[in-house]
Backbone as numpy.savetxt, mean C-alpha at the origin, in Angstrom:
# Nx Ny Nz CAx CAy CAz Cx Cy Cz
7.63 -16.71 13.76 7.04 -17.00 12.76 7.15 -18.27 11.21
8.17 -18.83 11.06 9.07 -19.33 9.93 7.73 -19.28 8.82
8.14 -18.28 8.53 7.50 -18.10 6.53 8.42 -18.58 5.81
7.74 -19.39 4.73 8.05 -19.86 3.26 8.34 -19.13 2.92
9.33 -19.50 2.07 9.54 -18.58 0.67 8.55 -17.53 -0.10
7.08 -18.49 -0.46 6.89 -17.54 -1.08 5.89 -16.63 -0.52
5.80 -16.41 0.91 4.99 -15.78 1.52 5.62 -14.38 1.83
7.21 -14.55 2.18 8.27 -13.66 1.95 8.02 -13.15 0.34
7.79 -13.82 -0.24 7.77 -12.73 -1.55 6.18 -11.91 -1.76
5.22 -12.52 -0.99 4.16 -11.93 -1.48 4.74 -10.27 -0.27
5.04 -10.75 0.98 5.20 -9.48 1.74 5.64 -8.42 1.02
6.99 -9.27 0.84 7.92 -7.58 -0.24 7.02 -7.51 -1.40
6.74 -8.51 -2.08 5.36 -6.94 -3.20 4.98 -6.36 -2.27
4.10 -6.68 -1.18 2.87 -5.63 -0.61 3.81 -4.75 -0.31
5.13 -4.44 0.55 5.04 -3.48 0.64 6.30 -2.59 -0.50
6.86 -3.27 -1.45 6.84 -2.39 -2.89 5.79 -1.68 -3.36
4.45 -2.43 -3.55 3.70 -1.40 -3.75 2.99 -0.11 -3.86
2.95 -0.44 -1.83 2.77 0.38 -1.21 4.10 1.73 -1.63
5.01 1.42 -1.42 6.34 2.14 -1.67 6.38 3.08 -3.11
5.73 2.32 -3.90 6.07 2.42 -5.82 4.39 3.37 -5.75
3.48 3.31 -5.26 2.47 3.74 -4.99 2.49 5.23 -4.45
2.67 5.53 -3.80 3.28 6.44 -2.49 4.94 7.57 -3.45
5.60 6.76 -4.39 6.35 7.11 -4.74 5.74 8.55 -5.91
5.53 7.23 -6.73 4.10 8.16 -7.84 3.16 8.82 -7.65
3.05 8.98 -6.43 1.88 9.70 -6.02 2.81 10.82 -5.77
3.83 10.97 -4.80 4.59 12.02 -4.39 5.20 12.68 -5.65
5.52 12.08 -6.77 5.85 12.93 -8.07 5.37 13.00 -8.74
3.65 12.58 -8.84 2.72 13.36 -9.34 2.42 14.66 -8.78
1.84 14.29 -7.26 1.57 15.95 -6.73 3.14 16.89 -7.35
4.59 16.83 -6.80 5.34 17.82 -7.44 5.30 18.78 -8.67
4.99 17.35 -9.77 4.88 18.27 -10.48 3.60 19.13 -11.09
2.58 18.29 -10.45 1.13 19.21 -10.74 1.91 20.88 -10.04
2.42 20.71 -8.66 2.62 22.32 -8.09 3.46 22.67 -8.61
4.68 21.88 -9.46 5.42 22.82 -10.56 4.56 23.80 -11.44
3.90 23.04 -11.90 2.88 23.37 -13.33 1.95 24.79 -13.10
0.98 24.24 -11.71 -0.05 25.21 -11.47 0.53 25.07 -9.73
1.20 26.35 -9.27 0.92 26.46 -8.10 -0.01 26.83 -7.32
-1.20 27.81 -7.49 -2.05 28.30 -7.56 -3.04 27.04 -7.57
-4.36 26.77 -6.65 -4.99 26.18 -5.92 -6.14 25.97 -7.68
-6.40 24.66 -8.52 -7.27 24.49 -9.47 -7.90 23.62 -9.29
-8.78 22.69 -9.68 -9.64 22.39 -9.42 -9.66 20.17 -9.92
-8.19 21.00 -11.33 -8.54 20.11 -11.90 -7.26 19.50 -11.42
-6.57 20.46 -10.65 -4.79 19.26 -9.85 -5.85 18.88 -8.62
-6.55 19.63 -8.12 -6.85 18.64 -6.47 -7.11 17.69 -7.11
-8.14 16.67 -8.27 -8.34 15.91 -8.36 -7.26 15.03 -8.84
-6.63 15.56 -9.39 -5.07 14.78 -9.63 -4.43 14.10 -8.56
-4.69 15.06 -7.38 -4.62 14.55 -6.16 -5.17 14.15 -5.25
-6.31 14.04 -6.00 -6.72 13.40 -4.87 -7.04 11.23 -5.70
-6.70 11.59 -6.71 -7.12 10.51 -7.48 -5.35 9.63 -7.15
-4.70 10.08 -7.10 -3.28 9.76 -6.30 -3.28 8.98 -5.10
-3.69 10.51 -4.40 -3.88 9.48 -2.61 -4.73 8.32 -2.71
-5.94 8.51 -2.97 -6.75 7.06 -3.21 -6.29 6.05 -3.75
-5.52 6.31 -5.25 -4.25 4.55 -5.45 -3.56 4.08 -4.30
-2.71 5.29 -3.27 -2.00 4.98 -2.11 -2.64 4.16 -1.12
-3.92 4.69 -1.05 -5.32 3.83 -0.05 -5.04 2.26 -0.32
-5.68 2.16 -1.60 -6.21 0.65 -2.42 -4.67 0.56 -2.15
-3.96 0.60 -2.71 -2.44 -0.02 -2.50 -2.14 -0.63 -1.20
-2.18 0.35 0.11 -2.46 -0.57 1.49 -3.39 -1.04 2.08
-4.72 -0.78 1.12 -5.70 -2.13 1.11 -4.84 -3.19 0.59
-4.47 -3.06 -0.16 -4.15 -4.46 -0.66 -2.71 -5.49 0.27
-2.44 -3.91 0.49 -1.02 -4.54 1.08 -1.61 -5.73 2.72
-2.61 -4.35 3.39 -3.01 -5.14 4.11 -3.80 -6.49 4.03
-4.27 -6.51 3.47 -5.11 -7.90 2.90 -4.14 -9.40 2.54
-3.45 -8.66 2.07 -2.14 -9.91 1.41 -1.49 -10.12 2.98
-1.12 -8.97 3.59 -0.05 -9.59 5.23 -1.40 -10.30 6.28
-2.71 -10.25 6.02 -3.74 -11.02 6.83 -4.22 -12.52 6.46
-4.75 -12.16 4.74 -3.81 -13.28 4.10 -2.81 -14.60 4.33
-1.41 -14.16 4.51 -0.26 -14.70 5.30 0.04 -14.51 6.44
-0.28 -13.70 7.39 -0.44 -14.07 8.26 -1.50 -14.58 9.62
-2.45 -14.97 8.71 -4.05 -15.11 9.85 -3.50 -16.94 10.06
-3.61 -17.49 9.39 -2.90 -19.26 9.80 -1.83 -19.15 11.08
-0.74 -18.15 10.86 0.38 -18.62 11.98 -0.37 -18.05 13.09
-1.57 -16.80 12.84 -1.46 -16.38 14.61 -3.34 -16.81 14.90
-4.04 -17.27 13.95 -4.48 -18.68 14.46 -4.78 -19.58 14.86
-3.36 -20.44 14.49 -3.11 -21.58 15.00 -2.66 -21.26 16.09
-1.99 -20.48 16.03 -1.03 -19.89 17.80 -2.47 -20.37 18.71
-3.55 -18.88 18.24 -4.38 -19.20 19.51 -5.15 -19.93 19.62
-5.31 -21.13 18.74 -5.68 -22.81 19.46 -5.42 -23.42 19.34
-3.87 -23.29 19.47 -3.29 -24.19 19.92 -3.16 -23.99 21.80
-3.07 -22.71 21.82 -2.63 -21.61 23.51 -3.93 -22.01 24.28
-5.59 -22.56 23.42 -6.73 -22.59 24.05 -6.96 -23.80 24.23
């Protein structure tokens, strides 16, 4: 698709954002499990918020991907039609 350097920077940042969010979420889950192995509402809430942060990062990455790739995809469709 012949992406420019700025497009690659945005894609790498989006991928890194998701990996960082997932890593932090996993760390929070490990710490919570170590500190309070049995079920607890506050631990459940902390894990839910961590998972929501990963979801938001993934949605942001999807939006960045759509912004970067849409001109290439739509241009290819228009030129083929």
